[in-house]
Backbone of each chain as ProteinMPNN parsed JSONL, in Angstrom:
{"seq_chain_A": "MKKEQGYLSANNIKYVDYKDLDLIRMFLNPNGQISGKRRSNLSAKEQRMLALAVKRARFMALLPYIAA", "coords_chain_A": {"N_chain_A": [[0.85, -1.201, 0.0], [0.496, 2.229, -0.804], [2.154, 4.909, 0.847], [0.555, 7.612, 2.479], [0.898, 11.039, 1.483], [2.89, 13.377, 3.28], [2.119, 16.391, 5.225], [4.002, 18.449, 4.937], [5.546, 17.978, 2.551], [3.445, 17.941, 0.796], [2.613, 20.558, 0.773], [4.814, 21.826, -0.129], [6.765, 22.656, 1.752], [9.894, 23.394, 2.834], [11.526, 23.797, 5.039], [11.34, 23.542, 8.583], [10.67, 25.921, 10.834], [11.74, 26.928, 14.073], [10.311, 28.97, 15.174], [7.893, 28.938, 14.02], [5.137, 28.423, 15.176], [2.46, 27.787, 14.661], [2.595, 25.936, 12.614], [4.151, 23.911, 13.779], [2.55, 23.094, 15.918], [0.631, 21.578, 14.715], [1.625, 19.066, 14.664], [1.765, 18.141, 17.204], [0.584, 16.529, 20.169], [-2.133, 17.028, 22.581], [-0.695, 16.975, 24.98], [1.671, 18.049, 24.328], [3.49, 16.424, 23.137], [5.589, 15.112, 20.517], [4.137, 13.919, 17.556], [4.199, 10.603, 16.238], [5.937, 9.081, 13.393], [4.184, 7.569, 11.918], [1.739, 8.69, 12.427], [2.072, 11.373, 11.745], [2.704, 11.178, 9.115], [5.069, 11.97, 7.895], [8.189, 12.091, 6.074], [11.293, 10.404, 6.87], [13.332, 12.274, 6.939], [11.958, 14.7, 7.097], [10.658, 14.328, 9.509], [12.764, 14.316, 11.308], [13.61, 16.919, 11.009], [11.39, 18.27, 11.98], [11.392, 17.37, 14.646], [13.728, 18.551, 15.575], [13.083, 21.267, 15.344], [10.973, 21.438, 17.169], [12.29, 20.869, 19.549], [14.023, 23.013, 19.717], [12.185, 25.097, 19.943], [11.07, 24.446, 22.387], [13.233, 24.802, 24.098], [13.506, 27.55, 23.907], [11.319, 28.343, 25.305], [8.995, 28.689, 23.896], [7.329, 26.703, 23.384], [5.827, 24.279, 25.558], [7.625, 21.893, 27.634], [6.254, 19.918, 28.924], [2.879, 19.814, 28.613], [0.257, 20.766, 30.663]], "CA_chain_A": [[0.0, 0.0, 0.0], [1.313, 3.444, -0.894], [2.005, 5.762, 2.028], [-0.052, 8.928, 2.224], [1.908, 12.102, 1.47], [2.852, 14.217, 4.477], [1.665, 17.773, 5.065], [5.102, 19.326, 4.526], [5.852, 17.807, 1.129], [2.236, 18.266, 0.031], [2.525, 22.008, 0.66], [6.12, 22.308, -0.578], [7.466, 23.328, 2.857], [11.235, 22.793, 2.835], [12.151, 23.917, 6.349], [10.454, 23.797, 9.722], [11.311, 26.928, 11.674], [11.327, 26.766, 15.481], [9.408, 30.072, 15.541], [6.632, 28.736, 13.3], [4.392, 27.607, 16.142], [1.212, 27.283, 14.064], [2.931, 24.727, 11.854], [4.641, 22.872, 14.7], [1.454, 22.603, 16.771], [-0.142, 20.585, 13.969], [2.235, 17.747, 14.853], [1.885, 17.864, 18.638], [-0.669, 16.128, 20.806], [-2.469, 18.008, 23.62], [0.312, 17.004, 26.045], [2.879, 18.673, 23.811], [4.44, 15.418, 22.625], [5.687, 15.065, 19.053], [3.463, 12.721, 17.059], [5.094, 9.661, 15.576], [6.006, 9.147, 11.937], [2.984, 6.939, 11.341], [0.619, 9.606, 12.582], [2.339, 12.629, 11.044], [2.897, 10.853, 7.696], [6.232, 12.664, 7.356], [9.329, 11.247, 5.724], [12.263, 10.36, 7.972], [14.063, 13.544, 6.931], [11.04, 15.742, 7.587], [10.387, 14.058, 10.923], [13.953, 14.765, 12.049], [13.586, 18.386, 10.951], [10.311, 18.675, 12.893], [11.827, 17.112, 16.022], [14.734, 19.568, 15.906], [12.369, 22.538, 15.506], [10.203, 21.365, 18.419], [13.234, 20.932, 20.669], [14.505, 24.396, 19.786], [11.073, 25.921, 20.442], [10.929, 24.145, 23.819], [14.356, 25.453, 24.787], [13.239, 28.988, 23.945], [10.072, 28.526, 26.067], [7.872, 29.03, 23.013], [6.445, 25.541, 23.577], [6.13, 23.645, 26.85], [8.184, 20.539, 27.613], [5.087, 19.103, 29.289], [1.678, 20.655, 28.727], [-0.643, 20.215, 31.686]], "C_chain_A": [[0.88, 1.243, 0.0], [1.037, 4.343, 0.307], [1.42, 7.117, 1.643], [1.024, 10.015, 2.319], [1.749, 12.986, 2.714], [2.472, 15.647, 4.178], [2.761, 18.676, 4.51], [5.383, 19.199, 3.036], [4.638, 18.167, 0.273], [2.119, 19.767, -0.182], [3.856, 22.659, 0.303], [6.838, 23.117, 0.519], [8.807, 22.627, 3.033], [11.872, 22.804, 4.223], [11.086, 24.109, 7.422], [11.205, 24.735, 10.661], [10.829, 26.76, 13.112], [10.361, 27.865, 15.925], [8.008, 29.886, 14.951], [5.692, 27.847, 14.13], [3.094, 27.037, 15.569], [1.462, 25.969, 13.332], [3.313, 23.589, 12.8], [3.486, 22.255, 15.492], [0.595, 21.564, 16.056], [0.354, 19.17, 14.24], [2.441, 17.413, 16.324], [0.549, 17.37, 19.164], [-0.958, 17.096, 21.96], [-1.465, 18.065, 24.775], [1.611, 17.649, 25.598], [3.915, 17.676, 23.324], [4.434, 15.424, 21.099], [4.995, 13.796, 18.577], [4.45, 11.872, 16.257], [5.003, 9.76, 14.065], [4.751, 8.574, 11.281], [1.815, 7.911, 11.35], [0.819, 10.883, 11.757], [2.467, 12.419, 9.538], [4.11, 11.546, 7.079], [7.315, 11.66, 6.981], [10.323, 11.314, 6.884], [12.987, 11.697, 8.09], [13.206, 14.657, 7.519], [10.787, 15.583, 9.081], [11.558, 14.513, 11.794], [13.976, 16.29, 12.138], [12.541, 18.927, 11.942], [10.763, 18.532, 14.348], [12.822, 18.175, 16.476], [14.053, 20.909, 16.186], [11.605, 22.555, 16.83], [11.144, 21.528, 19.615], [13.803, 22.341, 20.836], [13.426, 25.305, 20.373], [10.871, 25.695, 21.938], [12.021, 24.846, 24.611], [14.096, 26.95, 24.939], [11.913, 29.31, 24.641], [8.932, 29.016, 25.186], [6.837, 27.911, 23.082], [6.79, 24.905, 24.918], [6.82, 22.289, 26.655], [7.06, 19.554, 27.943], [3.902, 20.046, 29.405], [0.722, 20.007, 29.715], [-2.017, 19.94, 31.095]], "O_chain_A": [[1.882, 1.307, 0.712], [-0.103, 4.526, 0.732], [1.759, 7.685, 0.605], [1.942, 9.922, 3.134], [0.636, 13.298, 3.139], [2.496, 16.077, 3.025], [2.487, 19.566, 3.705], [5.451, 20.207, 2.332], [4.791, 18.647, -0.85], [1.586, 20.21, -1.199], [4.016, 23.875, 0.413], [7.447, 24.147, 0.231], [8.865, 21.436, 3.338], [12.666, 21.923, 4.549], [10.064, 24.756, 7.195], [12.248, 24.379, 11.211], [9.653, 26.482, 13.348], [9.671, 27.716, 16.933], [7.064, 30.58, 15.328], [5.486, 26.675, 13.816], [2.674, 25.941, 15.942], [0.673, 25.027, 13.411], [2.86, 22.455, 12.643], [3.45, 21.044, 15.709], [-0.086, 20.766, 16.699], [-0.383, 18.198, 14.073], [3.205, 16.506, 16.656], [-0.503, 17.754, 18.653], [-0.1, 17.915, 22.288], [-1.383, 19.076, 25.473], [2.546, 17.784, 26.386], [5.078, 18.027, 23.12], [3.413, 15.702, 20.47], [5.23, 12.718, 19.123], [5.409, 12.384, 15.678], [4.122, 10.425, 13.521], [4.316, 9.038, 10.227], [1.011, 7.955, 10.419], [-0.118, 11.405, 11.154], [2.352, 13.372, 8.768], [4.174, 11.696, 5.858], [7.356, 10.541, 7.491], [10.211, 12.167, 7.764], [13.226, 12.192, 9.192], [13.671, 15.453, 8.335], [10.712, 16.563, 9.822], [11.356, 15.034, 12.891], [14.307, 16.872, 13.171], [12.782, 19.909, 12.644], [10.557, 19.424, 15.17], [12.77, 18.643, 17.614], [14.399, 21.602, 17.143], [11.592, 23.567, 17.531], [10.83, 22.237, 20.571], [14.035, 22.801, 21.954], [13.714, 26.173, 21.196], [10.542, 26.626, 22.674], [11.761, 25.417, 25.671], [14.423, 27.546, 25.966], [11.44, 30.444, 24.566], [8.012, 29.679, 25.665], [5.644, 28.128, 22.872], [7.935, 24.987, 25.363], [6.622, 21.624, 25.639], [6.936, 18.499, 27.321], [3.923, 20.977, 30.211], [0.419, 18.819, 29.602], [-2.911, 19.475, 31.802]]}, "seq_chain_B": "MENELENFAPLPRVYEVGFHISPTIAEEDLGIRVTAVRDAVEAAGGRMIADEYPKHIDLAYPIVKVSANKRATHHSAYFGWMKFDMEPKGAKVLDATLKKDDYILRFILVQTVRENTMAPKKVLTQKRAEEVVRTKESAPEKPAMSEEELDKTIEELVIS", "coords_chain_B": {"N_chain_B": [[51.035, 22.108, 1.324], [50.398, 22.345, 4.045], [50.396, 25.09, 4.232], [48.222, 25.687, 2.652], [46.152, 24.74, 4.22], [46.393, 26.427, 6.393], [45.749, 28.827, 5.253], [43.164, 28.438, 4.677], [39.98, 29.647, 4.555], [36.848, 29.369, 5.889], [33.725, 29.505, 4.149], [31.334, 32.186, 4.516], [28.552, 31.549, 6.635], [24.996, 31.186, 6.965], [23.398, 32.384, 9.747], [21.166, 32.406, 12.569], [19.957, 34.292, 15.23], [17.964, 33.933, 18.012], [16.337, 35.602, 20.635], [15.515, 36.265, 24.082], [14.548, 39.124, 25.68], [14.854, 40.677, 28.815], [11.82, 41.149, 30.678], [11.665, 43.194, 32.464], [12.575, 45.485, 31.478], [11.75, 48.731, 30.301], [9.397, 49.522, 27.711], [10.218, 51.594, 26.092], [12.95, 51.562, 26.301], [13.675, 49.363, 24.973], [14.634, 49.47, 22.39], [17.303, 50.189, 22.728], [18.431, 47.879, 23.791], [18.05, 46.158, 21.668], [19.659, 47.339, 19.734], [22.061, 46.883, 20.974], [22.33, 44.112, 20.707], [22.392, 43.96, 17.94], [24.727, 45.392, 17.418], [26.544, 43.666, 18.586], [26.354, 41.52, 16.844], [27.236, 42.695, 14.474], [29.776, 43.466, 15.218], [30.984, 41.021, 15.393], [31.341, 40.425, 12.809], [29.058, 40.06, 11.263], [26.594, 40.169, 8.638], [23.583, 41.65, 8.125], [20.536, 39.976, 7.282], [17.808, 39.532, 7.697], [15.349, 40.551, 10.146], [13.427, 40.62, 13.233], [11.598, 42.792, 15.221], [11.661, 42.796, 18.797], [8.915, 41.284, 20.51], [6.447, 41.364, 23.064], [5.908, 38.46, 24.823], [4.144, 35.698, 26.362], [5.756, 33.26, 28.262], [6.209, 29.709, 27.772], [6.958, 28.264, 29.944], [8.28, 29.154, 33.189], [11.281, 31.1, 33.169], [14.4, 31.055, 34.7], [16.708, 33.448, 35.679], [19.939, 34.32, 36.585], [21.191, 37.232, 37.746], [23.494, 39.627, 38.793], [24.072, 38.15, 41.101], [21.542, 37.348, 41.933], [18.586, 35.442, 41.882], [16.101, 35.48, 39.463], [12.781, 34.944, 38.522], [11.123, 34.674, 35.488], [8.096, 35.171, 33.754], [7.308, 36.129, 31.396], [8.567, 37.66, 28.352], [10.488, 39.701, 26.041], [10.506, 38.708, 22.829], [12.672, 38.356, 20.131], [14.302, 38.162, 16.881], [17.223, 37.737, 14.728], [18.615, 37.457, 11.499], [21.539, 36.591, 9.782], [24.603, 36.651, 7.815], [27.746, 35.119, 8.411], [31.141, 34.392, 9.342], [32.207, 31.189, 10.58], [33.963, 31.498, 12.789], [33.288, 33.965, 13.82], [30.77, 33.433, 14.834], [31.272, 32.073, 17.16], [32.418, 34.054, 18.686], [30.283, 35.811, 18.887], [28.482, 34.246, 20.333], [29.766, 34.123, 22.814], [29.698, 36.818, 23.51], [26.946, 37.373, 23.742], [26.269, 35.752, 25.861], [27.281, 37.101, 27.983], [25.64, 39.251, 28.263], [23.493, 40.791, 30.439], [20.855, 41.463, 30.189], [19.694, 39.733, 28.472], [17.66, 37.032, 28.648], [17.675, 34.449, 27.635], [19.117, 32.843, 24.804], [19.334, 31.656, 21.39], [21.476, 30.286, 19.045], [21.538, 29.467, 15.804], [22.247, 27.569, 12.816], [21.075, 28.407, 9.631], [19.088, 28.92, 6.637], [19.307, 31.155, 3.797], [16.869, 31.83, 2.661], [13.399, 32.615, 3.392], [12.162, 30.942, 6.154], [9.753, 30.536, 7.32], [6.645, 28.951, 7.146], [4.287, 29.667, 4.599], [1.479, 31.598, 5.574], [-0.897, 31.361, 4.271], [-1.223, 28.74, 3.401], [-1.771, 27.35, 5.75], [-4.111, 28.634, 6.638], [-5.779, 28.174, 4.49], [-6.096, 25.421, 4.589], [-7.408, 25.163, 7.019], [-9.753, 26.541, 6.439], [-10.828, 24.87, 4.507], [-11.365, 22.64, 6.053], [-13.357, 23.629, 7.731], [-15.391, 24.104, 5.888], [-15.858, 21.516, 5.047], [-16.814, 20.311, 7.395], [-19.094, 21.782, 7.743], [-20.552, 21.046, 5.513], [-20.968, 18.349, 5.98], [-22.456, 18.352, 8.283], [-25.325, 19.147, 7.981], [-26.436, 16.848, 6.93], [-27.272, 14.962, 8.758], [-29.661, 15.768, 10.355], [-31.835, 14.939, 8.674], [-34.227, 13.829, 9.127], [-37.754, 13.787, 9.324], [-40.15, 15.567, 11.399], [-42.062, 13.833, 12.394], [-40.859, 11.305, 12.114], [-38.824, 11.642, 13.883], [-40.222, 11.885, 16.292], [-41.22, 9.32, 16.425], [-38.912, 7.728, 16.695], [-38.035, 8.675, 19.112], [-40.094, 7.893, 20.763], [-39.822, 5.132, 20.487], [-37.401, 4.746, 21.711], [-37.991, 5.563, 24.3], [-39.847, 3.628, 25.039], [-38.332, 1.247, 24.883]], "CA_chain_B": [[49.784, 21.529, 1.849], [50.133, 22.976, 5.339], [50.052, 26.493, 3.95], [46.843, 25.714, 2.14], [45.261, 24.551, 5.368], [46.454, 27.636, 7.216], [45.061, 29.929, 4.565], [41.781, 28.063, 4.4], [38.972, 30.442, 5.275], [35.541, 28.818, 5.555], [32.772, 30.467, 3.579], [30.36, 32.648, 5.5], [27.334, 30.747, 6.725], [23.847, 31.949, 7.431], [23.019, 32.053, 11.126], [20.048, 33.159, 13.111], [19.95, 34.334, 16.689], [16.673, 34.273, 18.624], [16.676, 35.979, 22.008], [14.503, 36.804, 24.992], [15.039, 40.26, 26.462], [14.181, 40.731, 30.126], [10.583, 41.936, 30.657], [11.749, 44.305, 33.415], [12.97, 46.685, 30.719], [10.618, 49.516, 29.788], [9.254, 49.363, 26.259], [10.973, 52.671, 25.416], [14.384, 51.229, 26.313], [13.869, 48.109, 24.239], [15.452, 49.805, 21.212], [18.722, 50.209, 23.127], [18.847, 46.486, 23.935], [18.101, 45.569, 20.32], [20.872, 47.856, 19.085], [23.201, 46.213, 21.605], [22.442, 42.79, 20.069], [22.801, 44.2, 16.547], [26.135, 45.783, 17.464], [27.314, 42.448, 18.88], [26.37, 40.732, 15.602], [28.076, 43.376, 13.485], [31.159, 43.434, 15.712], [31.514, 39.678, 15.125], [31.477, 40.299, 11.354], [27.798, 39.615, 10.654], [25.881, 41.06, 7.707], [22.153, 41.406, 8.359], [19.683, 39.517, 6.184], [16.429, 39.838, 8.106], [15.179, 40.557, 11.6], [12.098, 40.973, 13.73], [11.709, 43.574, 16.452], [11.105, 41.991, 19.901], [7.511, 41.431, 20.908], [6.202, 40.842, 24.4], [5.179, 37.179, 24.775], [4.099, 34.893, 27.587], [6.592, 32.077, 28.08], [5.516, 28.438, 27.996], [7.324, 27.884, 31.319], [9.089, 30.241, 33.73], [12.726, 31.038, 32.961], [15.143, 31.631, 35.826], [17.958, 34.096, 35.24], [20.724, 34.856, 37.689], [21.984, 38.407, 37.384], [24.005, 40.307, 39.996], [23.939, 37.178, 42.19], [20.154, 37.196, 42.384], [17.765, 34.641, 40.971], [14.817, 36.111, 39.14], [11.947, 34.092, 37.671], [10.358, 35.485, 34.53], [7.007, 34.444, 33.093], [7.134, 36.71, 30.065], [9.799, 38.267, 27.84], [10.409, 40.268, 24.682], [11.196, 37.762, 21.937], [13.009, 38.859, 18.79], [15.346, 37.366, 16.205], [17.985, 38.354, 13.644], [19.262, 36.504, 10.586], [22.709, 37.257, 9.198], [25.653, 35.695, 7.424], [28.903, 35.33, 9.256], [32.071, 33.274, 9.318], [32.038, 30.373, 11.784], [34.738, 32.039, 13.924], [32.495, 35.076, 14.355], [29.639, 32.88, 15.574], [31.773, 31.738, 18.483], [32.605, 35.334, 19.379], [28.934, 36.323, 19.18], [27.937, 33.4, 21.4], [30.39, 34.552, 24.07], [29.234, 38.177, 23.832], [25.549, 37.351, 24.182], [26.216, 35.088, 27.169], [27.644, 38.077, 29.021], [24.602, 40.29, 28.342], [22.602, 40.516, 31.574], [19.46, 41.737, 29.84], [19.18, 38.631, 27.655], [17.296, 35.898, 29.501], [18.074, 33.216, 26.964], [19.213, 33.03, 23.355], [19.666, 30.443, 20.63], [22.209, 30.628, 17.824], [21.42, 28.287, 14.94], [22.577, 27.732, 11.409], [19.827, 28.314, 8.865], [19.261, 29.204, 5.21], [19.048, 32.558, 3.462], [15.459, 32.009, 2.315], [12.455, 32.695, 4.5], [11.86, 29.567, 6.579], [8.408, 30.446, 7.883], [5.675, 28.419, 6.18], [3.315, 30.719, 4.283], [0.272, 31.498, 6.404], [-2.014, 31.005, 3.379], [-1.365, 27.283, 3.376], [-2.424, 26.919, 6.988], [-5.482, 29.144, 6.705], [-6.559, 27.471, 3.455], [-6.422, 24.079, 5.076], [-8.42, 25.294, 8.053], [-10.996, 26.941, 5.784], [-11.36, 23.651, 3.882], [-11.911, 21.792, 7.114], [-14.602, 24.233, 8.187], [-16.376, 23.862, 4.838], [-16.188, 20.092, 5.09], [-17.655, 20.009, 8.559], [-20.397, 22.407, 7.512], [-21.265, 20.231, 4.53], [-21.368, 17.06, 6.537], [-23.368, 18.523, 9.409], [-26.776, 19.139, 7.75], [-26.924, 15.561, 6.45], [-27.837, 14.17, 9.845], [-31.063, 16.017, 10.715], [-32.686, 14.813, 7.498], [-35.467, 13.174, 9.556], [-38.893, 14.684, 9.524], [-40.511, 15.632, 12.828], [-42.788, 12.597, 12.739], [-39.875, 10.234, 12.297], [-38.112, 11.937, 15.128], [-41.116, 11.515, 17.391], [-41.279, 7.851, 16.475], [-37.668, 7.19, 17.271], [-38.005, 9.037, 20.546], [-41.032, 6.981, 21.443], [-39.195, 3.799, 20.537], [-36.342, 4.79, 22.738], [-38.628, 5.653, 25.627], [-40.449, 2.319, 25.321], [-37.286, 0.277, 25.151]], "C_chain_B": [[49.394, 22.196, 3.161], [49.7, 24.419, 5.167], [48.616, 26.631, 3.502], [45.843, 25.62, 3.279], [45.206, 25.805, 6.236], [45.655, 28.771, 6.593], [43.584, 29.647, 4.322], [40.814, 28.896, 5.247], [37.602, 29.898, 4.909], [34.593, 29.903, 5.041], [31.81, 30.954, 4.659], [29.093, 31.794, 5.47], [26.208, 31.615, 7.244], [23.458, 31.459, 8.822], [21.787, 32.857, 11.514], [20.178, 33.15, 14.629], [18.562, 34.76, 17.153], [16.953, 34.577, 20.086], [15.463, 36.481, 22.778], [15.137, 37.938, 25.773], [14.201, 40.349, 27.731], [12.937, 41.625, 30.105], [10.605, 43.123, 31.624], [12.111, 45.623, 32.718], [11.721, 47.404, 30.212], [10.601, 49.436, 28.269], [10.049, 50.425, 25.48], [12.456, 52.311, 25.304], [14.709, 49.968, 25.53], [14.797, 48.316, 23.036], [16.934, 49.747, 21.531], [19.256, 48.781, 23.206], [18.986, 45.804, 22.57], [19.353, 46.048, 19.595], [22.111, 47.191, 19.681], [23.43, 44.847, 20.958], [22.956, 42.97, 18.634], [24.279, 44.571, 16.49], [27.022, 44.563, 17.693], [27.452, 41.6, 17.615], [27.335, 41.372, 14.609], [29.545, 43.392, 13.904], [31.807, 42.081, 15.431], [31.59, 39.411, 13.617], [30.215, 39.83, 10.663], [27.221, 40.653, 9.707], [24.405, 40.685, 7.754], [21.43, 40.92, 7.092], [18.239, 39.884, 6.503], [16.377, 39.911, 9.618], [13.735, 40.865, 11.969], [12.274, 41.667, 15.067], [11.063, 42.782, 17.601], [9.651, 42.344, 20.241], [7.346, 40.822, 22.293], [5.386, 39.552, 24.289], [5.15, 36.531, 26.154], [4.899, 33.624, 27.332], [5.803, 30.812, 28.41], [5.828, 27.882, 29.382], [8.234, 28.984, 31.862], [10.583, 30.028, 33.506], [13.409, 31.733, 34.145], [16.448, 32.22, 35.301], [18.666, 34.648, 36.465], [21.484, 36.071, 37.174], [22.288, 39.18, 38.669], [23.769, 39.446, 41.237], [22.533, 37.036, 42.751], [19.395, 36.381, 41.364], [16.463, 35.379, 40.726], [14.051, 35.185, 38.205], [11.09, 34.98, 36.775], [9.299, 34.621, 33.851], [6.708, 34.994, 31.701], [8.464, 37.329, 29.641], [9.515, 38.923, 26.506], [11.198, 39.348, 23.778], [11.421, 38.376, 20.557], [14.066, 37.972, 18.16], [16.026, 38.179, 15.103], [18.625, 37.27, 12.81], [20.396, 37.228, 9.88], [23.669, 36.21, 8.666], [26.967, 36.124, 8.077], [29.853, 34.152, 9.085], [31.961, 32.5, 10.633], [32.791, 30.896, 13.013], [33.943, 33.132, 14.617], [31.352, 34.589, 15.214], [30.044, 32.561, 17.01], [31.917, 33.003, 19.334], [31.239, 35.877, 19.816], [28.3, 35.564, 20.346], [28.465, 33.858, 22.762], [29.868, 35.927, 24.489], [27.817, 38.147, 24.388], [25.401, 36.707, 25.559], [26.464, 36.083, 28.294], [26.553, 39.12, 29.222], [23.585, 39.936, 29.436], [21.132, 40.703, 31.234], [18.854, 40.651, 28.96], [18.926, 37.427, 28.562], [17.857, 34.614, 28.93], [18.204, 33.513, 25.478], [19.571, 31.709, 22.696], [20.341, 30.892, 19.342], [22.208, 29.397, 16.935], [21.821, 28.622, 13.515], [21.285, 27.551, 10.619], [20.11, 28.595, 7.387], [18.835, 30.643, 4.933], [17.556, 32.823, 3.218], [14.599, 32.118, 3.583], [12.015, 31.277, 4.88], [10.466, 29.418, 7.185], [7.45, 29.942, 6.8], [4.647, 29.506, 5.878], [1.997, 30.511, 5.028], [-0.94, 31.047, 5.58], [-2.313, 29.52, 3.442], [-2.17, 26.814, 4.58], [-3.88, 27.357, 7.016], [-6.364, 28.439, 5.679], [-7.036, 26.128, 3.975], [-7.55, 24.151, 6.108], [-9.769, 25.639, 7.441], [-11.662, 25.726, 5.149], [-12.033, 22.758, 4.917], [-13.264, 22.304, 7.585], [-15.716, 23.944, 7.195], [-16.843, 22.412, 4.896], [-17.142, 19.776, 6.241], [-19.05, 20.609, 8.372], [-21.237, 21.564, 6.553], [-21.815, 18.953, 5.152], [-22.418, 17.203, 7.636], [-24.858, 18.435, 9.036], [-27.322, 17.813, 7.234], [-27.677, 14.78, 7.536], [-29.312, 14.485, 10.145], [-31.99, 15.998, 9.501], [-34.011, 14.13, 7.844], [-36.589, 14.206, 9.658], [-39.28, 14.643, 11.005], [-41.214, 14.354, 13.287], [-41.828, 11.458, 13.039], [-39.133, 10.405, 13.613], [-38.939, 11.496, 16.332], [-41.149, 10.008, 17.589], [-40.046, 7.278, 17.165], [-37.567, 7.491, 18.748], [-38.911, 8.088, 21.337], [-40.435, 5.592, 21.603], [-38.157, 3.726, 21.641], [-36.93, 4.769, 24.134], [-39.193, 4.289, 26.026], [-39.376, 1.3, 25.698], [-36.549, 0.65, 26.427]], "O_chain_B": [[48.239, 22.564, 3.373], [48.79, 24.91, 5.835], [47.895, 27.545, 3.903], [44.83, 26.319, 3.304], [44.153, 26.196, 6.739], [44.991, 29.553, 7.274], [42.848, 30.5, 3.826], [40.834, 28.851, 6.477], [37.216, 29.951, 3.741], [34.662, 31.06, 5.454], [31.508, 30.225, 5.604], [28.633, 31.376, 4.407], [26.435, 32.645, 7.879], [23.222, 30.27, 9.036], [21.427, 33.843, 10.872], [20.473, 32.118, 15.231], [18.048, 35.803, 16.746], [17.74, 33.871, 20.717], [14.524, 37.039, 22.211], [16.146, 37.744, 26.451], [12.991, 40.124, 27.711], [12.986, 42.735, 29.575], [9.696, 43.953, 31.619], [11.974, 46.709, 33.281], [10.765, 46.775, 29.758], [11.641, 49.3, 27.625], [10.493, 50.183, 24.357], [13.131, 52.696, 24.349], [15.866, 49.557, 25.436], [15.624, 47.464, 22.711], [17.734, 49.307, 20.706], [20.367, 48.493, 22.76], [19.89, 45.001, 22.34], [20.028, 45.267, 18.924], [23.095, 46.961, 18.979], [24.568, 44.462, 20.692], [23.831, 42.235, 18.176], [25.001, 44.11, 15.605], [28.09, 44.428, 17.096], [28.513, 41.038, 17.342], [28.146, 40.688, 13.984], [30.442, 43.339, 13.063], [33.022, 41.992, 15.253], [31.874, 38.288, 13.202], [30.289, 39.256, 9.576], [27.339, 41.856, 9.936], [24.028, 39.551, 7.461], [21.688, 41.398, 5.987], [17.538, 40.473, 5.679], [17.261, 39.391, 10.299], [12.937, 41.306, 11.142], [13.004, 41.193, 15.937], [10.021, 42.158, 17.4], [9.239, 43.504, 20.255], [8.039, 39.867, 22.644], [4.294, 39.555, 23.721], [6.013, 36.78, 26.996], [4.734, 32.984, 26.293], [4.865, 30.832, 29.208], [5.041, 27.112, 29.932], [8.893, 29.677, 31.086], [11.087, 28.912, 33.638], [13.042, 32.842, 34.533], [17.192, 31.565, 34.571], [18.07, 35.354, 37.278], [22.318, 35.957, 36.275], [21.417, 39.352, 39.521], [23.33, 39.934, 42.279], [22.353, 36.65, 43.906], [19.525, 36.581, 40.156], [15.808, 35.843, 41.659], [14.599, 34.698, 37.216], [10.425, 35.907, 37.238], [9.567, 33.496, 33.431], [5.954, 34.398, 30.932], [9.369, 37.503, 30.456], [8.452, 38.734, 25.914], [12.412, 39.212, 23.928], [10.489, 38.849, 19.908], [14.657, 37.127, 18.832], [15.482, 39.169, 14.613], [19.122, 36.278, 13.343], [20.224, 38.36, 9.428], [23.574, 35.032, 9.01], [27.247, 37.308, 8.262], [29.433, 33.051, 8.729], [31.658, 33.08, 11.675], [32.319, 30.756, 14.141], [33.924, 33.218, 15.845], [30.991, 35.231, 16.2], [29.27, 32.75, 17.948], [31.589, 33.022, 20.521], [31.063, 36.334, 20.945], [27.669, 36.154, 21.223], [27.712, 33.966, 23.73], [29.625, 36.174, 25.67], [27.517, 38.81, 25.38], [24.514, 37.074, 26.33], [25.942, 35.941, 29.399], [26.538, 39.805, 30.244], [22.907, 38.912, 29.36], [20.26, 40.162, 31.914], [17.646, 40.642, 28.725], [19.85, 36.878, 29.162], [18.439, 33.797, 29.644], [17.474, 34.351, 24.949], [20.043, 30.774, 23.343], [19.84, 31.768, 18.637], [22.817, 28.386, 17.28], [21.751, 29.767, 13.069], [20.496, 26.65, 10.904], [21.257, 28.511, 6.948], [18.111, 31.261, 5.713], [17.048, 33.9, 3.529], [15.024, 31.76, 4.681], [11.554, 30.513, 4.033], [10.045, 28.312, 7.523], [7.447, 30.447, 5.678], [4.184, 30.193, 6.789], [1.475, 29.399, 5.099], [-1.876, 30.442, 6.102], [-3.464, 29.092, 3.524], [-3.099, 26.015, 4.469], [-4.771, 26.581, 7.362], [-7.53, 28.141, 5.94], [-8.199, 25.75, 3.829], [-8.492, 23.358, 6.098], [-10.802, 25.112, 7.854], [-12.878, 25.555, 5.227], [-13.108, 22.203, 4.691], [-14.194, 21.53, 7.809], [-16.831, 23.59, 7.577], [-18.035, 22.113, 4.808], [-18.136, 19.07, 6.074], [-20.052, 20.025, 8.784], [-22.441, 21.386, 6.736], [-22.945, 18.537, 4.895], [-23.183, 16.272, 7.889], [-25.6, 17.717, 9.707], [-28.536, 17.656, 7.11], [-28.608, 14.03, 7.242], [-30.134, 13.569, 10.185], [-32.812, 16.895, 9.311], [-34.828, 13.879, 6.958], [-36.364, 15.355, 10.039], [-38.802, 13.798, 11.762], [-41.0, 13.864, 14.396], [-41.945, 10.753, 14.041], [-38.862, 9.449, 14.339], [-38.448, 10.839, 17.249], [-41.114, 9.49, 18.705], [-40.137, 6.463, 18.083], [-37.081, 6.678, 19.536], [-38.555, 7.57, 22.396], [-40.514, 4.965, 22.659], [-38.073, 2.752, 22.39], [-36.451, 4.069, 25.026], [-39.05, 3.846, 27.165], [-39.497, 0.588, 26.695], [-35.621, -0.05, 26.832]]}, "name": "protein", "num_of_chains": 2, "seq": "MKKEQGYLSANNIKYVDYKDLDLIRMFLNPNGQISGKRRSNLSAKEQRMLALAVKRARFMALLPYIAAMENELENFAPLPRVYEVGFHISPTIAEEDLGIRVTAVRDAVEAAGGRMIADEYPKHIDLAYPIVKVSANKRATHHSAYFGWMKFDMEPKGAKVLDATLKKDDYILRFILVQTVRENTMAPKKVLTQKRAEEVVRTKESAPEKPAMSEEELDKTIEELVIS"}
């Protein structure tokens, strides 16, 4: 079965910026955890890019490490 | 061969610095702090590409900053960023300079690309608009029952 295309490649988004909270929040669950590759439908490269952006945003207190 | 290595100068890379300025600063004095950061970037050999003036934001969790031997917890800050190209040596200098700045709560220095990395807002809003339309379309399908049918089903439910 062919894998569904992810949101990033479908919209031609090449980079995930740590400041782009609207985009990042699409891939977080209500607890602020990063959704897995199966759920996000992202490629391995995109998923790594997303994880890096989320971690940077958390460090800068733009996103919580744990959302209550 | 050794000479070549000694003379090797790495190409300038594009960096971005994001920073939180202490919320204790008055909004009028914010410009001074921003110029201080800009001066630090330019002193380290940076050439500006883009920037955003700091905005007051609520932090996702409190940040503790020790300045003048006192711990202060901050729940909000002025967040701004600057994008510039610089040689890797300069980045190290800039990192050291910003660490010494008492008015900067926290900063992040990352390597990035010259192009705008923010996803266009249109894409996000379009998607949301589509979702709204979809939900609106699907919603009126359900109450296609006439009042009589509704009464019947209610009665059935009550009886059972």
